mmCIF file as Biopython writes it, N, C-alpha, C and O atoms, coordinates in Angstrom:
data_model
#
loop_
_atom_site.group_PDB
_atom_site.id
_atom_site.type_symbol
_atom_site.label_atom_id
_atom_site.label_alt_id
_atom_site.label_comp_id
_atom_site.label_asym_id
_atom_site.label_entity_id
_atom_site.label_seq_id
_atom_site.pdbx_PDB_ins_code
_atom_site.Cartn_x
_atom_site.Cartn_y
_atom_site.Cartn_z
_atom_site.occupancy
_atom_site.B_iso_or_equiv
_atom_site.auth_seq_id
_atom_site.auth_asym_id
_atom_site.pdbx_PDB_model_num
ATOM 1   N N  . MET A ? 1  ? 254.724 -178.203 179.041 1.0 0.0 1  A 1 
ATOM 2   C CA . MET A ? 1  ? 255.721 -176.643 178.614 1.0 0.0 1  A 1 
ATOM 3   C C  . MET A ? 1  ? 255.110 -177.297 177.213 1.0 0.0 1  A 1 
ATOM 4   O O  . MET A ? 1  ? 255.148 -178.474 176.855 1.0 0.0 1  A 1 
ATOM 5   N N  . LEU A ? 2  ? 254.515 -176.108 176.518 1.0 0.0 2  A 1 
ATOM 6   C CA . LEU A ? 2  ? 254.497 -175.918 175.044 1.0 0.0 2  A 1 
ATOM 7   C C  . LEU A ? 2  ? 255.735 -175.782 173.973 1.0 0.0 2  A 1 
ATOM 8   O O  . LEU A ? 2  ? 256.485 -174.833 174.200 1.0 0.0 2  A 1 
ATOM 9   N N  . GLU A ? 3  ? 255.948 -176.336 173.205 1.0 0.0 3  A 1 
ATOM 10  C CA . GLU A ? 3  ? 257.189 -176.348 172.345 1.0 0.0 3  A 1 
ATOM 11  C C  . GLU A ? 3  ? 256.794 -176.137 170.683 1.0 0.0 3  A 1 
ATOM 12  O O  . GLU A ? 3  ? 256.788 -177.113 169.932 1.0 0.0 3  A 1 
ATOM 13  N N  . PRO A ? 4  ? 256.477 -174.806 170.213 1.0 0.0 4  A 1 
ATOM 14  C CA . PRO A ? 4  ? 256.011 -174.623 168.972 1.0 0.0 4  A 1 
ATOM 15  C C  . PRO A ? 4  ? 256.749 -175.020 167.795 1.0 0.0 4  A 1 
ATOM 16  O O  . PRO A ? 4  ? 257.782 -174.358 167.684 1.0 0.0 4  A 1 
ATOM 17  N N  . ALA A ? 5  ? 256.559 -175.963 166.781 1.0 0.0 5  A 1 
ATOM 18  C CA . ALA A ? 5  ? 257.074 -176.332 166.104 1.0 0.0 5  A 1 
ATOM 19  C C  . ALA A ? 5  ? 256.831 -174.563 164.979 1.0 0.0 5  A 1 
ATOM 20  O O  . ALA A ? 5  ? 257.828 -173.909 164.671 1.0 0.0 5  A 1 
ATOM 21  N N  . ILE A ? 6  ? 256.144 -174.347 164.777 1.0 0.0 6  A 1 
ATOM 22  C CA . ILE A ? 6  ? 256.083 -172.959 163.672 1.0 0.0 6  A 1 
ATOM 23  C C  . ILE A ? 6  ? 255.068 -171.739 164.976 1.0 0.0 6  A 1 
ATOM 24  O O  . ILE A ? 6  ? 254.086 -172.112 165.617 1.0 0.0 6  A 1 
ATOM 25  N N  . LEU A ? 7  ? 255.641 -170.439 165.036 1.0 0.0 7  A 1 
ATOM 26  C CA . LEU A ? 7  ? 254.853 -169.501 165.345 1.0 0.0 7  A 1 
ATOM 27  C C  . LEU A ? 7  ? 254.772 -168.594 164.528 1.0 0.0 7  A 1 
ATOM 28  O O  . LEU A ? 7  ? 255.881 -168.388 164.035 1.0 0.0 7  A 1 
ATOM 29  N N  . LEU A ? 8  ? 253.964 -167.909 164.115 1.0 0.0 8  A 1 
ATOM 30  C CA . LEU A ? 8  ? 252.504 -167.117 162.878 1.0 0.0 8  A 1 
ATOM 31  C C  . LEU A ? 8  ? 252.616 -165.962 163.751 1.0 0.0 8  A 1 
ATOM 32  O O  . LEU A ? 8  ? 252.660 -166.100 164.973 1.0 0.0 8  A 1 
ATOM 33  N N  . MET A ? 9  ? 252.676 -164.512 163.019 1.0 0.0 9  A 1 
ATOM 34  C CA . MET A ? 9  ? 252.706 -163.169 163.845 1.0 0.0 9  A 1 
ATOM 35  C C  . MET A ? 9  ? 252.348 -162.495 162.308 1.0 0.0 9  A 1 
ATOM 36  O O  . MET A ? 9  ? 252.826 -162.563 161.175 1.0 0.0 9  A 1 
ATOM 37  N N  . ASP A ? 10 ? 251.393 -161.917 162.874 1.0 0.0 10 A 1 
ATOM 38  C CA . ASP A ? 10 ? 250.346 -161.077 161.268 1.0 0.0 10 A 1 
ATOM 39  C C  . ASP A ? 10 ? 250.328 -159.563 162.011 1.0 0.0 10 A 1 
ATOM 40  O O  . ASP A ? 10 ? 249.313 -159.034 162.463 1.0 0.0 10 A 1 
ATOM 41  N N  . GLU A ? 11 ? 251.899 -158.899 162.036 1.0 0.0 11 A 1 
ATOM 42  C CA . GLU A ? 11 ? 251.843 -157.559 162.167 1.0 0.0 11 A 1 
ATOM 43  C C  . GLU A ? 11 ? 251.707 -157.137 163.381 1.0 0.0 11 A 1 
ATOM 44  O O  . GLU A ? 11 ? 250.944 -156.225 163.696 1.0 0.0 11 A 1 
ATOM 45  N N  . PRO A ? 12 ? 252.792 -158.072 164.544 1.0 0.0 12 A 1 
ATOM 46  C CA . PRO A ? 12 ? 252.528 -157.864 165.737 1.0 0.0 12 A 1 
ATOM 47  C C  . PRO A ? 12 ? 253.003 -156.116 166.372 1.0 0.0 12 A 1 
ATOM 48  O O  . PRO A ? 12 ? 252.920 -155.973 167.592 1.0 0.0 12 A 1 
ATOM 49  N N  . PHE A ? 13 ? 253.419 -155.027 165.626 1.0 0.0 13 A 1 
ATOM 50  C CA . PHE A ? 13 ? 253.856 -153.923 165.992 1.0 0.0 13 A 1 
ATOM 51  C C  . PHE A ? 13 ? 252.855 -152.625 164.977 1.0 0.0 13 A 1 
ATOM 52  O O  . PHE A ? 13 ? 253.205 -151.564 164.459 1.0 0.0 13 A 1 
ATOM 53  N N  . ALA A ? 14 ? 251.870 -153.157 165.020 1.0 0.0 14 A 1 
ATOM 54  C CA . ALA A ? 14 ? 250.990 -152.428 163.867 1.0 0.0 14 A 1 
ATOM 55  C C  . ALA A ? 14 ? 250.490 -151.210 164.757 1.0 0.0 14 A 1 
ATOM 56  O O  . ALA A ? 14 ? 250.553 -150.035 164.396 1.0 0.0 14 A 1 
ATOM 57  N N  . ALA A ? 15 ? 249.963 -151.677 166.024 1.0 0.0 15 A 1 
ATOM 58  C CA . ALA A ? 15 ? 249.828 -149.951 167.087 1.0 0.0 15 A 1 
ATOM 59  C C  . ALA A ? 15 ? 250.455 -150.736 168.075 1.0 0.0 15 A 1 
ATOM 60  O O  . ALA A ? 15 ? 249.828 -151.616 168.666 1.0 0.0 15 A 1 
ATOM 61  N N  . VAL A ? 16 ? 251.888 -150.442 168.352 1.0 0.0 16 A 1 
ATOM 62  C CA . VAL A ? 16 ? 252.624 -150.295 169.190 1.0 0.0 16 A 1 
ATOM 63  C C  . VAL A ? 16 ? 253.638 -148.933 169.113 1.0 0.0 16 A 1 
ATOM 64  O O  . VAL A ? 16 ? 254.087 -148.485 168.058 1.0 0.0 16 A 1 
ATOM 65  N N  . ASP A ? 17 ? 253.852 -148.475 170.219 1.0 0.0 17 A 1 
ATOM 66  C CA . ASP A ? 17 ? 254.393 -147.333 170.363 1.0 0.0 17 A 1 
ATOM 67  C C  . ASP A ? 17 ? 255.623 -147.564 170.423 1.0 0.0 17 A 1 
ATOM 68  O O  . ASP A ? 17 ? 255.961 -148.404 171.257 1.0 0.0 17 A 1 
ATOM 69  N N  . PRO A ? 18 ? 256.519 -147.027 169.726 1.0 0.0 18 A 1 
ATOM 70  C CA . PRO A ? 18 ? 258.379 -147.382 169.457 1.0 0.0 18 A 1 
ATOM 71  C C  . PRO A ? 18 ? 259.501 -147.914 171.194 1.0 0.0 18 A 1 
ATOM 72  O O  . PRO A ? 18 ? 260.349 -148.799 171.305 1.0 0.0 18 A 1 
ATOM 73  N N  . ALA A ? 19 ? 259.227 -147.395 171.740 1.0 0.0 19 A 1 
ATOM 74  C CA . ALA A ? 19 ? 259.292 -148.418 173.455 1.0 0.0 19 A 1 
ATOM 75  C C  . ALA A ? 19 ? 258.907 -149.483 173.335 1.0 0.0 19 A 1 
ATOM 76  O O  . ALA A ? 19 ? 259.734 -150.382 173.489 1.0 0.0 19 A 1 
ATOM 77  N N  . THR A ? 20 ? 257.590 -149.820 173.032 1.0 0.0 20 A 1 
ATOM 78  C CA . THR A ? 20 ? 257.010 -151.186 173.010 1.0 0.0 20 A 1 
ATOM 79  C C  . THR A ? 20 ? 257.659 -152.264 172.162 1.0 0.0 20 A 1 
ATOM 80  O O  . THR A ? 20 ? 258.274 -153.318 172.321 1.0 0.0 20 A 1 
ATOM 81  N N  . LYS A ? 21 ? 257.120 -151.310 170.965 1.0 0.0 21 A 1 
ATOM 82  C CA . LYS A ? 21 ? 258.486 -152.232 169.621 1.0 0.0 21 A 1 
ATOM 83  C C  . LYS A ? 21 ? 259.665 -153.200 170.086 1.0 0.0 21 A 1 
ATOM 84  O O  . LYS A ? 21 ? 259.971 -154.375 169.885 1.0 0.0 21 A 1 
ATOM 85  N N  . ARG A ? 22 ? 260.257 -151.944 170.929 1.0 0.0 22 A 1 
ATOM 86  C CA . ARG A ? 22 ? 261.893 -152.410 170.725 1.0 0.0 22 A 1 
ATOM 87  C C  . ARG A ? 22 ? 261.905 -153.756 171.721 1.0 0.0 22 A 1 
ATOM 88  O O  . ARG A ? 22 ? 262.613 -154.750 171.563 1.0 0.0 22 A 1 
ATOM 89  N N  . ARG A ? 23 ? 260.811 -153.495 172.922 1.0 0.0 23 A 1 
ATOM 90  C CA . ARG A ? 23 ? 260.673 -154.425 174.086 1.0 0.0 23 A 1 
ATOM 91  C C  . ARG A ? 23 ? 260.169 -155.900 174.027 1.0 0.0 23 A 1 
ATOM 92  O O  . ARG A ? 23 ? 260.275 -156.836 174.819 1.0 0.0 23 A 1 
ATOM 93  N N  . MET A ? 24 ? 259.339 -155.717 172.299 1.0 0.0 24 A 1 
ATOM 94  C CA . MET A ? 24 ? 258.892 -156.827 171.800 1.0 0.0 24 A 1 
ATOM 95  C C  . MET A ? 24 ? 259.645 -157.367 171.704 1.0 0.0 24 A 1 
ATOM 96  O O  . MET A ? 24 ? 259.966 -158.294 172.446 1.0 0.0 24 A 1 
ATOM 97  N N  . CYS A ? 25 ? 260.348 -156.890 170.513 1.0 0.0 25 A 1 
ATOM 98  C CA . CYS A ? 25 ? 261.164 -156.953 169.056 1.0 0.0 25 A 1 
ATOM 99  C C  . CYS A ? 25 ? 262.429 -158.650 170.168 1.0 0.0 25 A 1 
ATOM 100 O O  . CYS A ? 25 ? 262.699 -159.824 169.914 1.0 0.0 25 A 1 
ATOM 101 N N  . LYS A ? 26 ? 262.752 -157.672 171.308 1.0 0.0 26 A 1 
ATOM 102 C CA . LYS A ? 26 ? 264.097 -158.592 172.738 1.0 0.0 26 A 1 
ATOM 103 C C  . LYS A ? 26 ? 262.873 -160.111 172.794 1.0 0.0 26 A 1 
ATOM 104 O O  . LYS A ? 26 ? 263.091 -161.323 172.766 1.0 0.0 26 A 1 
ATOM 105 N N  . THR A ? 27 ? 261.540 -159.270 172.888 1.0 0.0 27 A 1 
ATOM 106 C CA . THR A ? 27 ? 260.924 -160.344 173.637 1.0 0.0 27 A 1 
ATOM 107 C C  . THR A ? 27 ? 260.658 -161.818 172.731 1.0 0.0 27 A 1 
ATOM 108 O O  . THR A ? 27 ? 260.547 -162.900 173.309 1.0 0.0 27 A 1 
ATOM 109 N N  . ILE A ? 28 ? 260.591 -161.704 171.515 1.0 0.0 28 A 1 
ATOM 110 C CA . ILE A ? 28 ? 260.016 -162.383 170.680 1.0 0.0 28 A 1 
ATOM 111 C C  . ILE A ? 28 ? 261.734 -162.859 169.882 1.0 0.0 28 A 1 
ATOM 112 O O  . ILE A ? 28 ? 261.483 -163.753 169.074 1.0 0.0 28 A 1 
ATOM 113 N N  . GLU A ? 29 ? 263.191 -162.564 169.878 1.0 0.0 29 A 1 
ATOM 114 C CA . GLU A ? 29 ? 264.401 -163.120 169.940 1.0 0.0 29 A 1 
ATOM 115 C C  . GLU A ? 29 ? 264.278 -164.388 170.663 1.0 0.0 29 A 1 
ATOM 116 O O  . GLU A ? 29 ? 264.262 -165.528 170.197 1.0 0.0 29 A 1 
ATOM 117 N N  . GLY A ? 30 ? 264.142 -163.756 172.633 1.0 0.0 30 A 1 
ATOM 118 C CA . GLY A ? 30 ? 264.033 -164.550 172.996 1.0 0.0 30 A 1 
ATOM 119 C C  . GLY A ? 30 ? 263.821 -166.337 173.175 1.0 0.0 30 A 1 
ATOM 120 O O  . GLY A ? 30 ? 264.448 -167.326 173.554 1.0 0.0 30 A 1 
ATOM 121 N N  . VAL A ? 31 ? 262.240 -165.876 172.513 1.0 0.0 31 A 1 
ATOM 122 C CA . VAL A ? 31 ? 261.286 -167.055 172.323 1.0 0.0 31 A 1 
ATOM 123 C C  . VAL A ? 31 ? 261.968 -167.787 171.323 1.0 0.0 31 A 1 
ATOM 124 O O  . VAL A ? 31 ? 262.495 -168.884 171.511 1.0 0.0 31 A 1 
ATOM 125 N N  . ARG A ? 32 ? 261.941 -166.794 169.630 1.0 0.0 32 A 1 
ATOM 126 C CA . ARG A ? 32 ? 263.009 -167.870 169.101 1.0 0.0 32 A 1 
ATOM 127 C C  . ARG A ? 32 ? 263.916 -169.059 169.458 1.0 0.0 32 A 1 
ATOM 128 O O  . ARG A ? 32 ? 263.886 -170.259 169.184 1.0 0.0 32 A 1 
ATOM 129 N N  . GLU A ? 33 ? 264.761 -168.242 170.198 1.0 0.0 33 A 1 
ATOM 130 C CA . GLU A ? 33 ? 266.068 -168.543 170.672 1.0 0.0 33 A 1 
ATOM 131 C C  . GLU A ? 33 ? 265.435 -170.221 172.046 1.0 0.0 33 A 1 
ATOM 132 O O  . GLU A ? 33 ? 265.509 -171.421 171.782 1.0 0.0 33 A 1 
ATOM 133 N N  . ALA A ? 34 ? 264.990 -169.689 173.135 1.0 0.0 34 A 1 
ATOM 134 C CA . ALA A ? 34 ? 264.023 -170.705 173.243 1.0 0.0 34 A 1 
ATOM 135 C C  . ALA A ? 34 ? 263.696 -171.942 172.582 1.0 0.0 34 A 1 
ATOM 136 O O  . ALA A ? 34 ? 264.340 -172.986 172.690 1.0 0.0 34 A 1 
ATOM 137 N N  . PHE A ? 35 ? 262.820 -171.793 172.000 1.0 0.0 35 A 1 
ATOM 138 C CA . PHE A ? 35 ? 261.983 -172.366 171.288 1.0 0.0 35 A 1 
ATOM 139 C C  . PHE A ? 35 ? 262.846 -173.239 169.693 1.0 0.0 35 A 1 
ATOM 140 O O  . PHE A ? 35 ? 262.596 -174.394 169.350 1.0 0.0 35 A 1 
ATOM 141 N N  . GLY A ? 36 ? 263.676 -172.449 169.087 1.0 0.0 36 A 1 
ATOM 142 C CA . GLY A ? 36 ? 264.335 -172.648 167.751 1.0 0.0 36 A 1 
ATOM 143 C C  . GLY A ? 36 ? 263.116 -172.735 166.402 1.0 0.0 36 A 1 
ATOM 144 O O  . GLY A ? 36 ? 263.232 -173.096 165.231 1.0 0.0 36 A 1 
ATOM 145 N N  . CYS A ? 37 ? 261.956 -172.227 167.194 1.0 0.0 37 A 1 
ATOM 146 C CA . CYS A ? 37 ? 261.383 -172.330 166.393 1.0 0.0 37 A 1 
ATOM 147 C C  . CYS A ? 37 ? 260.972 -171.748 165.082 1.0 0.0 37 A 1 
ATOM 148 O O  . CYS A ? 37 ? 260.923 -170.528 165.234 1.0 0.0 37 A 1 
ATOM 149 N N  . THR A ? 38 ? 260.536 -172.205 163.405 1.0 0.0 38 A 1 
ATOM 150 C CA . THR A ? 38 ? 260.437 -171.407 163.081 1.0 0.0 38 A 1 
ATOM 151 C C  . THR A ? 38 ? 259.712 -169.758 162.609 1.0 0.0 38 A 1 
ATOM 152 O O  . THR A ? 38 ? 258.485 -169.713 162.696 1.0 0.0 38 A 1 
ATOM 153 N N  . MET A ? 39 ? 260.044 -169.160 162.388 1.0 0.0 39 A 1 
ATOM 154 C CA . MET A ? 39 ? 258.742 -167.806 162.669 1.0 0.0 39 A 1 
ATOM 155 C C  . MET A ? 39 ? 258.487 -167.116 161.472 1.0 0.0 39 A 1 
ATOM 156 O O  . MET A ? 39 ? 259.317 -166.818 160.613 1.0 0.0 39 A 1 
ATOM 157 N N  . VAL A ? 40 ? 256.791 -166.787 161.477 1.0 0.0 40 A 1 
ATOM 158 C CA . VAL A ? 40 ? 256.289 -166.288 160.201 1.0 0.0 40 A 1 
ATOM 159 C C  . VAL A ? 40 ? 255.949 -164.890 160.321 1.0 0.0 40 A 1 
ATOM 160 O O  . VAL A ? 40 ? 254.888 -164.651 160.896 1.0 0.0 40 A 1 
ATOM 161 N N  . PHE A ? 41 ? 256.537 -164.053 159.956 1.0 0.0 41 A 1 
ATOM 162 C CA . PHE A ? 41 ? 256.446 -161.951 160.845 1.0 0.0 41 A 1 
ATOM 163 C C  . PHE A ? 41 ? 255.965 -161.904 159.311 1.0 0.0 41 A 1 
ATOM 164 O O  . PHE A ? 41 ? 256.627 -162.374 158.386 1.0 0.0 41 A 1 
ATOM 165 N N  . VAL A ? 42 ? 254.855 -161.338 159.189 1.0 0.0 42 A 1 
ATOM 166 C CA . VAL A ? 42 ? 253.813 -160.726 158.225 1.0 0.0 42 A 1 
ATOM 167 C C  . VAL A ? 42 ? 253.415 -159.219 158.744 1.0 0.0 42 A 1 
ATOM 168 O O  . VAL A ? 42 ? 252.529 -158.943 159.554 1.0 0.0 42 A 1 
ATOM 169 N N  . THR A ? 43 ? 254.685 -157.924 157.771 1.0 0.0 43 A 1 
ATOM 170 C CA . THR A ? 43 ? 254.428 -156.860 157.971 1.0 0.0 43 A 1 
ATOM 171 C C  . THR A ? 43 ? 254.635 -156.529 156.760 1.0 0.0 43 A 1 
ATOM 172 O O  . THR A ? 43 ? 255.105 -157.180 155.827 1.0 0.0 43 A 1 
ATOM 173 N N  . HIS A ? 44 ? 253.924 -154.542 156.875 1.0 0.0 44 A 1 
ATOM 174 C CA . HIS A ? 44 ? 253.883 -154.437 155.616 1.0 0.0 44 A 1 
ATOM 175 C C  . HIS A ? 44 ? 254.765 -153.019 155.868 1.0 0.0 44 A 1 
ATOM 176 O O  . HIS A ? 44 ? 254.699 -152.010 155.165 1.0 0.0 44 A 1 
ATOM 177 N N  . ASP A ? 45 ? 255.683 -153.236 157.172 1.0 0.0 45 A 1 
ATOM 178 C CA . ASP A ? 45 ? 256.705 -151.924 156.811 1.0 0.0 45 A 1 
ATOM 179 C C  . ASP A ? 45 ? 258.141 -152.389 156.573 1.0 0.0 45 A 1 
ATOM 180 O O  . ASP A ? 45 ? 258.704 -153.172 157.339 1.0 0.0 45 A 1 
ATOM 181 N N  . PHE A ? 46 ? 258.899 -151.701 155.111 1.0 0.0 46 A 1 
ATOM 182 C CA . PHE A ? 46 ? 259.610 -152.184 155.101 1.0 0.0 46 A 1 
ATOM 183 C C  . PHE A ? 46 ? 261.124 -152.245 155.555 1.0 0.0 46 A 1 
ATOM 184 O O  . PHE A ? 46 ? 261.986 -152.747 154.834 1.0 0.0 46 A 1 
ATOM 185 N N  . TYR A ? 47 ? 261.380 -151.723 156.745 1.0 0.0 47 A 1 
ATOM 186 C CA . TYR A ? 47 ? 262.668 -151.884 157.739 1.0 0.0 47 A 1 
ATOM 187 C C  . TYR A ? 47 ? 262.069 -152.565 158.772 1.0 0.0 47 A 1 
ATOM 188 O O  . TYR A ? 47 ? 262.837 -152.784 159.709 1.0 0.0 47 A 1 
ATOM 189 N N  . GLU A ? 48 ? 261.296 -152.845 158.863 1.0 0.0 48 A 1 
ATOM 190 C CA . GLU A ? 48 ? 260.987 -154.149 160.522 1.0 0.0 48 A 1 
ATOM 191 C C  . GLU A ? 48 ? 261.429 -155.991 159.247 1.0 0.0 48 A 1 
ATOM 192 O O  . GLU A ? 48 ? 261.754 -157.141 159.540 1.0 0.0 48 A 1 
ATOM 193 N N  . ALA A ? 49 ? 261.179 -155.284 157.947 1.0 0.0 49 A 1 
ATOM 194 C CA . ALA A ? 49 ? 260.971 -156.794 156.913 1.0 0.0 49 A 1 
ATOM 195 C C  . ALA A ? 49 ? 262.512 -157.208 156.309 1.0 0.0 49 A 1 
ATOM 196 O O  . ALA A ? 49 ? 262.646 -158.192 155.582 1.0 0.0 49 A 1 
#
């Protein structure tokens, strides 16, 4: 099983519809909780930040 120390995401929501974005947010939260790793999330969206 992989146990990443850090997860880098470069605008993961840039080209997805709102429903997919909500599902992806839940998935990302689950990954963070499961692995307890540091996440770097790049975005140009003020509200996402």
